[in-house]
C-alpha positions in Angstrom: 142.5 384.1 -44.4 139.5 382.0 -43.6 139.2 378.5 -45.0 136.4 378.7 -47.5 133.5 381.0 -48.3 135.4 383.7 -50.2 134.4 383.2 -53.8 131.8 382.1 -56.3 130.7 378.5 -55.9 129.4 377.5 -59.3 130.6 375.9 -62.5 129.3 379.0 -64.4 130.9 382.3 -65.0 129.5 383.9 -61.9 131.7 386.4 -60.2 132.2 386.8 -56.4 129.8 389.3 -54.9 131.8 391.5 -52.4 128.6 392.3 -50.5 127.5 388.7 -49.9 126.4 388.2 -46.3 127.0 385.1 -44.1 125.3 383.7 -41.1 128.0 381.8 -39.2 127.6 379.2 -36.4 129.9 380.3 -33.6 129.4 377.5 -31.2 126.6 376.5 -28.8 123.6 374.4 -29.6 124.0 373.2 -33.3 120.5 371.7 -33.5 119.0 375.0 -32.4 121.1 376.9 -34.9 120.1 374.7 -37.7 116.4 374.9 -36.8 116.6 378.7 -36.7 118.7 379.1 -39.9 117.2 376.6 -42.5 118.6 377.3 -46.0 115.1 376.7 -47.5 113.5 379.5 -45.4 112.1 382.3 -47.7 112.9 385.0 -45.2 116.6 385.0 -46.3 115.4 387.1 -49.2 114.4 389.9 -46.8 117.7 389.7 -44.8 119.8 389.7 -48.0 121.9 386.8 -46.6 123.4 384.5 -49.2 125.1 381.8 -47.1 125.0 379.8 -43.8 128.4 378.7 -42.7 129.7 376.0 -40.3 133.3 375.6 -39.1 135.3 372.6 -38.0 136.3 373.6 -34.4 139.8 372.3 -35.0 140.3 374.2 -38.2 143.0 376.9 -38.4 143.1 380.1 -40.4 145.3 379.9 -43.5 147.8 382.7 -44.0 147.5 383.0 -47.8 148.9 385.9 -49.9 146.3 386.7 -52.6 148.2 389.7 -53.8 151.3 387.7 -54.4 149.4 385.0 -56.1 147.8 387.5 -58.5 151.2 388.9 -59.2 152.6 385.4 -59.9 149.6 384.8 -62.1 150.2 387.9 -64.2 153.9 386.9 -64.6 152.9 383.5 -65.8 150.5 384.9 -68.3 153.2 387.2 -69.7 155.8 384.5 -69.9 156.3 382.1 -72.8 155.3 379.2 -70.6 152.0 377.5 -71.2 149.4 378.1 -68.5 148.5 374.7 -67.1 146.7 373.4 -64.0 150.1 372.2 -62.6 151.6 375.7 -62.9 148.5 377.2 -61.2 149.0 374.7 -58.4 152.6 375.7 -58.0 151.5 379.3 -57.5 148.8 378.1 -55.1 151.3 376.2 -52.9 153.9 378.9 -53.0 151.4 381.6 -51.8 149.3 379.3 -49.6 146.1 379.8 -51.6 145.3 376.1 -51.4 141.7 375.9 -50.3 139.3 373.9 -52.4 135.8 372.5 -52.0 133.5 369.7 -52.9 130.2 371.0 -54.3 126.8 369.4 -53.8 123.8 370.7 -55.7 120.3 370.2 -54.2 116.7 371.4 -54.6 115.0 373.4 -51.9 112.7 370.5 -51.1 115.6 368.4 -49.7 118.3 371.0 -48.8 117.5 371.2 -45.1 117.9 367.5 -44.5 121.1 367.2 -46.5 122.6 370.4 -44.9 122.0 369.1 -41.4 124.0 365.9 -42.1 126.9 367.9 -43.5 126.8 370.6 -40.7 126.8 367.9 -38.0 129.7 366.0 -39.7 131.7 369.3 -40.1 131.3 370.3 -36.4 132.3 366.7 -35.4 135.5 367.1 -37.4 134.7 364.4 -39.9 134.9 366.6 -43.0 137.2 369.5 -43.9 137.8 372.9 -42.4 134.4 374.3 -43.0 131.1 374.0 -44.9 128.5 376.4 -46.2 125.1 376.3 -47.9 123.5 378.9 -50.2 120.1 380.3 -49.0 117.0 381.2 -50.9 118.3 384.7 -51.4 118.8 385.8 -55.0 121.7 388.2 -55.1 121.6 388.7 -58.9 120.6 392.2 -60.0 116.9 392.4 -60.6 116.2 389.1 -58.8 116.1 390.4 -55.2 112.4 389.4 -54.7 112.7 386.0 -56.2 113.1 382.8 -54.1 116.0 380.6 -55.3 114.9 376.9 -55.3 118.3 375.6 -56.2 121.1 375.4 -53.6 124.7 374.5 -53.4 126.6 373.1 -50.4 130.4 373.6 -50.3 132.6 371.4 -48.2 136.0 372.9 -47.9 139.5 371.3 -47.5 142.5 373.5 -46.7 144.8 372.1 -49.3 143.6 370.9 -52.7 147.2 369.6 -53.5 146.7 367.1 -50.7 144.9 364.4 -52.7 144.7 362.0 -49.8 142.8 364.5 -47.6 140.6 365.6 -50.5 139.5 362.1 -51.2 139.2 361.3 -47.5 136.5 364.0 -47.2 134.8 362.6 -50.3 134.6 359.2 -48.7 133.2 360.8 -45.5 130.5 362.5 -47.6 129.6 359.1 -49.1 129.5 357.6 -45.6 126.9 360.1 -44.4 124.6 359.4 -47.3 125.6 361.9 -50.0 125.0 359.9 -53.2 125.2 362.7 -55.7 127.8 363.4 -58.3 130.4 365.5 -56.5 132.7 368.1 -58.1 135.8 369.5 -56.5 137.1 373.0 -57.4 140.1 374.9 -56.1 139.4 378.5 -54.9 142.4 379.9 -56.7 140.7 379.2 -60.0 138.2 381.9 -59.0 140.9 384.3 -58.0 142.4 383.8 -61.4 139.0 384.0 -63.3 139.4 380.5 -64.5 135.9 379.3 -65.2 134.3 376.6 -67.4 135.1 378.3 -70.7 138.7 379.4 -70.2 141.4 380.0 -72.9 143.8 377.6 -71.1 141.6 374.5 -71.4 141.9 374.0 -67.7 139.1 371.8 -66.2 137.4 373.8 -63.5 136.4 370.6 -61.6 139.6 369.1 -60.5 137.8 365.9 -59.5 134.3 364.5 -60.3 133.2 361.4 -58.4 130.2 359.2 -58.5 128.6 357.0 -55.9 129.8 353.4 -56.5 126.8 351.0 -56.5 127.3 347.2 -56.4 126.5 345.5 -59.8 124.7 343.3 -60.4 122.1 344.4 -57.7 121.7 342.0 -54.8 118.7 339.7 -54.8 116.4 340.1 -51.8 
């Protein structure tokens, strides 16, 4: 199982599209790759490509068992136990479905610059196991000729139960100039159809962080 890029990346009730296409950097000249595959490029709509993906060269594949996780999930739902985020995490750890991601939302006018920073940091091993960015392609039914001006960047870590690693990646994102509100979501929530409005009252965003700015502002 790959680290990242296998589910819907939104706070909304958007389901994973099985036919989503990826363009993946497989080594070589990163600068050339980024110039040729800018997420803001309208031509993605003609190619029906939804994502551009970058891997950390030192990342390893994760041998997760989705079928077993879904079986455990069904058993939990049928049991008298209350469905909680902690019990979902127990299933995630047991079945090795532990990938999660920081999400950054950007407009098309700035997405290329921000994506370049994250792509370079990912390849340099400073962030998590992989990162991806949505393109201008609209995959929703009836929207295939419309350019999407809103993008999401996902920065993946291989174990959302490892809080130290999750927050280390958050600090690295801040250090390269990402000043947005950041939200972190485990992939297993998507496998279990746990979205914003869910009957278990589980918060989809496991962490939400803000850039800390010194106060009062410094006098110049």
